[in-house]
PyMOL commands that place a pseudoatom at each C-alpha (Angstrom):
pseudoatom trace, name=CA, resn=MET, resi=1, chain=A, elem=C, hetatm=0, pos=[97.679, 99.793, 77.801]
pseudoatom trace, name=CA, resn=LEU, resi=2, chain=A, elem=C, hetatm=0, pos=[98.899, 99.075, 81.339]
pseudoatom trace, name=CA, resn=ASP, resi=3, chain=A, elem=C, hetatm=0, pos=[101.896, 101.013, 82.520]
pseudoatom trace, name=CA, resn=LYS, resi=4, chain=A, elem=C, hetatm=0, pos=[104.470, 99.808, 85.054]
pseudoatom trace, name=CA, resn=LEU, resi=5, chain=A, elem=C, hetatm=0, pos=[102.601, 101.271, 88.000]
pseudoatom trace, name=CA, resn=ASP, resi=6, chain=A, elem=C, hetatm=0, pos=[99.330, 99.627, 86.935]
pseudoatom trace, name=CA, resn=THR, resi=7, chain=A, elem=C, hetatm=0, pos=[101.144, 96.306, 86.596]
pseudoatom trace, name=CA, resn=PHE, resi=8, chain=A, elem=C, hetatm=0, pos=[102.667, 96.728, 90.043]
pseudoatom trace, name=CA, resn=ASP, resi=9, chain=A, elem=C, hetatm=0, pos=[99.277, 97.651, 91.537]
pseudoatom trace, name=CA, resn=ASN, resi=10, chain=A, elem=C, hetatm=0, pos=[97.673, 94.585, 89.949]
pseudoatom trace, name=CA, resn=HIS, resi=11, chain=A, elem=C, hetatm=0, pos=[100.354, 92.331, 91.442]
pseudoatom trace, name=CA, resn=VAL, resi=12, chain=A, elem=C, hetatm=0, pos=[99.811, 93.916, 94.873]
pseudoatom trace, name=CA, resn=ARG, resi=13, chain=A, elem=C, hetatm=0, pos=[96.048, 93.418, 94.588]
pseudoatom trace, name=CA, resn=GLU, resi=14, chain=A, elem=C, hetatm=0, pos=[96.432, 89.758, 93.604]
pseudoatom trace, name=CA, resn=ARG, resi=15, chain=A, elem=C, hetatm=0, pos=[98.944, 89.049, 96.373]
pseudoatom trace, name=CA, resn=ALA, resi=16, chain=A, elem=C, hetatm=0, pos=[96.798, 90.825, 98.980]
pseudoatom trace, name=CA, resn=PHE, resi=17, chain=A, elem=C, hetatm=0, pos=[93.825, 88.690, 98.001]
pseudoatom trace, name=CA, resn=THR, resi=18, chain=A, elem=C, hetatm=0, pos=[95.924, 85.539, 98.275]
pseudoatom trace, name=CA, resn=LEU, resi=19, chain=A, elem=C, hetatm=0, pos=[97.247, 86.556, 101.701]
pseudoatom trace, name=CA, resn=TRP, resi=20, chain=A, elem=C, hetatm=0, pos=[93.698, 87.345, 102.828]
pseudoatom trace, name=CA, resn=GLU, resi=21, chain=A, elem=C, hetatm=0, pos=[92.448, 83.943, 101.643]
pseudoatom trace, name=CA, resn=GLU, resi=22, chain=A, elem=C, hetatm=0, pos=[95.360, 82.146, 103.308]
pseudoatom trace, name=CA, resn=ALA, resi=23, chain=A, elem=C, hetatm=0, pos=[94.464, 83.898, 106.577]
pseudoatom trace, name=CA, resn=GLY, resi=24, chain=A, elem=C, hetatm=0, pos=[90.912, 82.543, 106.399]
pseudoatom trace, name=CA, resn=CYS, resi=25, chain=A, elem=C, hetatm=0, pos=[89.214, 85.595, 104.830]
pseudoatom trace, name=CA, resn=PRO, resi=26, chain=A, elem=C, hetatm=0, pos=[89.018, 87.709, 108.004]
pseudoatom trace, name=CA, resn=ASP, resi=27, chain=A, elem=C, hetatm=0, pos=[86.728, 90.718, 108.045]
pseudoatom trace, name=CA, resn=ASP, resi=28, chain=A, elem=C, hetatm=0, pos=[87.992, 94.280, 108.442]
pseudoatom trace, name=CA, resn=ARG, resi=29, chain=A, elem=C, hetatm=0, pos=[91.671, 93.568, 107.647]
pseudoatom trace, name=CA, resn=ALA, resi=30, chain=A, elem=C, hetatm=0, pos=[91.874, 94.409, 103.938]
pseudoatom trace, name=CA, resn=GLU, resi=31, chain=A, elem=C, hetatm=0, pos=[94.237, 97.328, 104.493]
pseudoatom trace, name=CA, resn=GLU, resi=32, chain=A, elem=C, hetatm=0, pos=[96.628, 95.156, 106.509]
pseudoatom trace, name=CA, resn=PHE, resi=33, chain=A, elem=C, hetatm=0, pos=[96.861, 92.614, 103.690]
pseudoatom trace, name=CA, resn=TRP, resi=34, chain=A, elem=C, hetatm=0, pos=[97.262, 95.313, 101.061]
pseudoatom trace, name=CA, resn=HIS, resi=35, chain=A, elem=C, hetatm=0, pos=[100.199, 96.853, 102.959]
pseudoatom trace, name=CA, resn=ARG, resi=36, chain=A, elem=C, hetatm=0, pos=[101.850, 93.466, 103.482]
pseudoatom trace, name=CA, resn=ALA, resi=37, chain=A, elem=C, hetatm=0, pos=[101.419, 92.598, 99.827]
pseudoatom trace, name=CA, resn=ARG, resi=38, chain=A, elem=C, hetatm=0, pos=[102.782, 95.972, 98.729]
pseudoatom trace, name=CA, resn=GLU, resi=39, chain=A, elem=C, hetatm=0, pos=[105.930, 95.477, 100.842]
pseudoatom trace, name=CA, resn=VAL, resi=40, chain=A, elem=C, hetatm=0, pos=[106.515, 92.006, 99.390]
pseudoatom trace, name=CA, resn=GLU, resi=41, chain=A, elem=C, hetatm=0, pos=[105.999, 93.222, 95.825]
pseudoatom trace, name=CA, resn=MET, resi=42, chain=A, elem=C, hetatm=0, pos=[108.317, 96.193, 96.394]
pseudoatom trace, name=CA, resn=GLN, resi=43, chain=A, elem=C, hetatm=0, pos=[111.016, 93.783, 97.563]
pseudoatom trace, name=CA, resn=GLU, resi=44, chain=A, elem=C, hetatm=0, pos=[110.450, 91.428, 94.621]
pseudoatom trace, name=CA, resn=TYR, resi=45, chain=A, elem=C, hetatm=0, pos=[110.504, 94.271, 92.106]
pseudoatom trace, name=CA, resn=GLY, resi=46, chain=A, elem=C, hetatm=0, pos=[113.445, 95.915, 93.901]
pseudoatom trace, name=CA, resn=LEU, resi=47, chain=A, elem=C, hetatm=0, pos=[111.473, 99.153, 94.265]
pseudoatom trace, name=CA, resn=SER, resi=48, chain=A, elem=C, hetatm=0, pos=[111.624, 101.859, 96.889]
pseudoatom trace, name=CA, resn=GLU, resi=49, chain=A, elem=C, hetatm=0, pos=[108.993, 104.417, 97.824]
pseudoatom trace, name=CA, resn=ALA, resi=50, chain=A, elem=C, hetatm=0, pos=[110.963, 106.922, 95.731]
pseudoatom trace, name=CA, resn=ASP, resi=51, chain=A, elem=C, hetatm=0, pos=[110.784, 104.582, 92.719]
pseudoatom trace, name=CA, resn=LEU, resi=52, chain=A, elem=C, hetatm=0, pos=[107.010, 104.298, 93.050]
pseudoatom trace, name=CA, resn=LYS, resi=53, chain=A, elem=C, hetatm=0, pos=[106.719, 108.058, 93.355]
pseudoatom trace, name=CA, resn=THR, resi=54, chain=A, elem=C, hetatm=0, pos=[108.770, 108.482, 90.184]
pseudoatom trace, name=CA, resn=LEU, resi=55, chain=A, elem=C, hetatm=0, pos=[106.547, 106.017, 88.328]
pseudoatom trace, name=CA, resn=ALA, resi=56, chain=A, elem=C, hetatm=0, pos=[103.468, 107.920, 89.502]
pseudoatom trace, name=CA, resn=GLU, resi=57, chain=A, elem=C, hetatm=0, pos=[104.958, 111.217, 88.374]
pseudoatom trace, name=CA, resn=GLU, resi=58, chain=A, elem=C, hetatm=0, pos=[105.768, 109.769, 84.948]
pseudoatom trace, name=CA, resn=ARG, resi=59, chain=A, elem=C, hetatm=0, pos=[102.085, 109.151, 84.303]
pseudoatom trace, name=CA, resn=SER, resi=60, chain=A, elem=C, hetatm=0, pos=[100.478, 111.774, 82.167]
pseudoatom trace, name=CA, resn=PRO, resi=61, chain=A, elem=C, hetatm=0, pos=[97.733, 113.712, 84.014]
pseudoatom trace, name=CA, resn=GLY, resi=62, chain=A, elem=C, hetatm=0, pos=[94.886, 112.230, 81.987]
pseudoatom trace, name=CA, resn=ASP, resi=63, chain=A, elem=C, hetatm=0, pos=[95.875, 108.591, 82.524]
pseudoatom trace, name=CA, resn=ASP, resi=64, chain=A, elem=C, hetatm=0, pos=[93.938, 108.094, 85.747]
pseudoatom trace, name=CA, resn=ALA, resi=65, chain=A, elem=C, hetatm=0, pos=[91.718, 110.845, 87.046]
pseudoatom trace, name=CA, resn=ASP, resi=66, chain=A, elem=C, hetatm=0, pos=[91.289, 109.105, 90.426]
pseudoatom trace, name=CA, resn=PHE, resi=67, chain=A, elem=C, hetatm=0, pos=[95.005, 108.638, 91.004]
pseudoatom trace, name=CA, resn=ALA, resi=68, chain=A, elem=C, hetatm=0, pos=[96.569, 110.921, 93.581]
for i in range(1, 68): cmd.bond("trace and resi %d" % i, "trace and resi %d" % (i + 1))
show_as sticks, trace
zoom trace
């Protein structure tokens, strides 16, 4: 089951891909589009960095071994 943070991350990923496509699929700029998408999604969700940190902390340790 997806939690709130996973849902947020999926929205960021989808928006970043859309922004990348709209920019003509430039090479070596994935991080730029991810950051822009994350900012837009944070605004749309009404989230702050502290909110995202809280969501991450609410995850149980075994939910995502690669998450840091």
